[in-house]
C-alpha positions in Angstrom: 3.0 14.9 -84.0 1.0 13.4 -86.8 -2.1 11.2 -86.9 -2.8 11.8 -83.2 -6.0 10.1 -82.1 -6.0 10.3 -78.3 -5.1 13.1 -75.8 -4.3 12.3 -72.2 -4.5 15.2 -69.7 -3.2 15.7 -66.2 -5.9 17.4 -64.1 -4.5 19.4 -61.2 -2.3 22.3 -62.3 -3.1 21.6 -65.9 -6.8 22.0 -66.4 -8.1 22.5 -62.8 -6.3 25.5 -61.3 -5.2 23.8 -58.1 -3.2 26.7 -56.7 -6.1 29.2 -56.9 -8.7 26.7 -55.6 -6.5 25.5 -52.8 -5.5 29.0 -51.7 -9.1 30.1 -51.5 -9.9 27.1 -49.3 -6.9 27.6 -47.1 -7.7 31.3 -46.6 -11.2 30.5 -45.5 -10.0 27.9 -43.0 -7.4 30.2 -41.6 -10.0 32.8 -40.7 -12.8 30.4 -39.7 -10.5 28.4 -37.4 -8.9 31.5 -36.0 -5.3 30.4 -36.5 -4.1 33.9 -35.4 -5.3 32.9 -31.9 -3.0 29.9 -32.0 0.0 32.0 -33.0 -0.1 31.9 -36.8 -0.4 35.6 -37.5 -0.4 36.0 -41.3 -2.6 34.0 -43.7 -0.1 34.5 -46.5 2.7 32.9 -44.4 0.5 30.0 -43.4 -0.5 29.3 -47.1 3.2 29.5 -48.2 4.2 27.1 -45.4 1.4 24.7 -46.2 2.2 24.6 -49.9 5.9 23.8 -49.1 4.9 21.0 -46.8 2.2 19.7 -49.1 4.7 19.6 -52.1 7.1 17.6 -49.9 4.4 15.1 -48.9 3.3 14.7 -52.5 6.8 14.1 -53.7 7.1 11.4 -51.0 3.8 9.9 -52.0 4.7 9.7 -55.7 8.0 8.0 -54.8 6.2 5.5 -52.6 7.8 6.7 -49.3 4.5 7.4 -47.7 0.9 6.3 -48.3 -2.3 8.3 -48.8 -3.3 8.1 -45.1 0.1 9.5 -44.0 0.0 12.3 -46.5 -3.4 13.4 -45.3 -2.8 13.0 -41.6 0.5 14.8 -41.5 0.5 17.8 -43.9 -1.6 20.2 -41.8 0.0 18.8 -38.6 3.5 19.4 -39.9 2.5 22.8 -41.3 1.2 24.0 -37.9 4.3 22.6 -36.2 6.5 25.0 -38.3 4.7 27.8 -36.3 5.3 25.9 -33.1 1.7 24.9 -32.9 1.2 21.4 -31.6 -2.5 20.7 -32.1 -3.5 17.4 -33.6 -7.2 18.0 -33.2 -7.0 21.3 -35.1 -4.9 19.8 -37.9 -7.4 17.0 -38.2 -10.3 19.4 -38.5 -8.5 21.5 -41.1 -7.7 18.4 -43.2 -11.3 17.2 -43.1 -12.7 20.6 -44.1 -10.0 21.1 -46.8 -10.8 17.7 -48.4 -14.6 18.5 -48.1 -14.4 22.0 -49.6 -11.5 22.3 -52.1 -12.9 19.9 -54.7 -16.0 22.0 -55.1 -13.9 25.0 -56.2 -14.3 25.6 -59.9 -11.3 27.8 -61.1 -9.8 26.5 -64.3 -6.9 27.7 -66.3 -7.8 30.3 -69.0 -9.7 29.0 -72.0 -9.9 25.5 -70.7 -13.5 24.8 -71.6 -13.2 26.4 -75.1 -10.0 24.5 -75.9 -11.6 21.2 -74.8 -14.7 21.9 -76.8 -12.6 22.3 -80.0 -10.3 19.4 -79.3 -13.2 17.1 -78.5 -14.3 17.3 -82.1 -11.1 15.7 -83.4 -9.7 13.6 -80.6 -10.7 11.2 -77.9 -9.7 12.6 -74.5 -8.8 11.1 -71.2 -7.5 12.1 -67.8 -4.5 10.4 -66.0 -4.1 11.7 -62.5 -2.2 10.9 -59.3 -5.0 12.7 -57.4 -7.3 10.7 -55.1 -10.4 9.2 -56.8 -13.0 10.5 -54.5 -12.0 14.1 -54.9 -11.1 14.1 -58.6 -14.6 13.1 -59.6 -16.1 16.0 -57.7 -13.6 18.4 -59.3 -14.5 17.2 -62.8 -18.2 17.3 -62.1 -18.4 20.7 -60.4 -16.0 22.5 -62.9 -17.8 21.3 -66.0 -14.9 19.2 -67.2 -16.4 15.7 -66.9 -18.4 15.6 -70.2 -15.2 16.1 -72.3 -13.4 12.9 -71.1 -14.1 9.3 -72.1 -12.2 7.9 -69.2 -10.5 9.0 -65.9 -7.5 6.9 -64.8 -6.4 7.5 -61.2 -3.2 6.2 -59.6 -5.4 4.6 -56.8 -7.2 2.4 -59.2 -4.0 1.2 -61.0 -2.0 0.9 -57.8 1.0 3.0 -59.0 1.6 6.7 -59.4 2.9 8.6 -62.4 5.6 8.4 -63.6 5.4 4.6 -63.2 5.0 3.2 -66.8 2.2 0.9 -65.6 -0.3 3.8 -65.2 0.4 5.0 -68.7 0.2 1.5 -70.2 -3.0 0.9 -68.3 -4.5 4.1 -69.7 -3.5 3.4 -73.2 -4.9 -0.1 -73.1 -8.2 1.0 -71.5 -8.6 3.7 -74.2 -7.7 1.3 -77.0 -5.0 3.8 -78.0 -1.6 3.3 -79.6 1.3 5.1 -77.9 2.7 6.6 -81.1 -0.7 8.3 -81.8 -1.2 9.5 -78.2 -0.2 12.7 -76.4 0.3 13.3 -72.7 -0.4 16.9 -71.6 0.7 17.9 -68.1 2.6 20.4 -65.9 5.0 18.0 -64.1 8.2 17.2 -65.9 8.8 14.0 -63.9 5.3 12.6 -63.4 3.8 13.6 -66.8 6.5 14.3 -69.3 9.3 11.8 -68.4 6.7 9.2 -67.5 5.0 9.5 -70.9 8.3 9.6 -72.8 9.4 6.3 -71.2 6.5 4.5 -72.7 6.8 6.1 -76.2 4.0 8.7 -75.9 4.3 12.2 -77.3 4.4 14.8 -74.5 3.3 18.4 -74.3 4.7 20.3 -71.3 2.2 22.8 -69.9 4.5 25.5 -68.4 2.5 28.6 -67.7 5.2 30.1 -65.4 8.0 29.7 -67.9 10.0 27.4 -65.6 13.6 26.9 -66.9 14.5 23.3 -67.6 16.7 21.1 -69.8 14.3 18.3 -70.5 13.6 17.2 -74.1 9.9 17.4 -74.8 7.8 16.9 -77.9 6.3 20.3 -77.4 5.9 23.0 -74.7 3.1 25.5 -74.2 2.5 28.5 -71.9 -1.3 28.6 -72.5 -3.8 25.8 -73.2 -5.0 27.7 -76.3 -1.7 26.9 -78.0 -2.9 23.3 -78.2 -5.3 24.4 -81.0 -2.3 25.3 -83.2 -0.1 22.5 -82.1 -2.4 19.6 -82.6 
């Protein structure tokens, strides 16, 4: 990867530690809303179930099978149903509180701010995210990430989700970047890596858990600090 000028980052699961921030919020809600009194006995089991349901909903959202409203109104409802808890009011309250609280969590992956500080001296940096606009801005602001990025491109504003080529082409155009001198850095092989590859961008797969795969990527890292040697 030579003569790179622009870096495009995914936000959740790449810079902002979604799993840690989400689990803290879910644990708080479990105890405050006394889910054990409704038949959900273990917080760990509830979190595991919610994560499975949420992943399913996001996969459907990315593919266009459901919209934002459906994702938000059904993920807690369906999670509780897996414990035979039919309580629309409770699921609605949990969703509202989750959306209100989780973006204010500030856990980042190790070395995130230091890495961005160094990279910002040599590259113009941007965010491309499928996350919803109103919460992504809070995450960036509260976690100290916002000053590092010239632009934040969300799927909502473009009207399509990664890996649709339109969102990458929109991001490149708005940044004044050439695809052959641009790199997409993200944790999702489909949304980030294959999406970027289809439009001719370089890709760096952030794979902290060492997931096995057979995709061809420009580069793969386990820690963000490896970007300093790679770029």
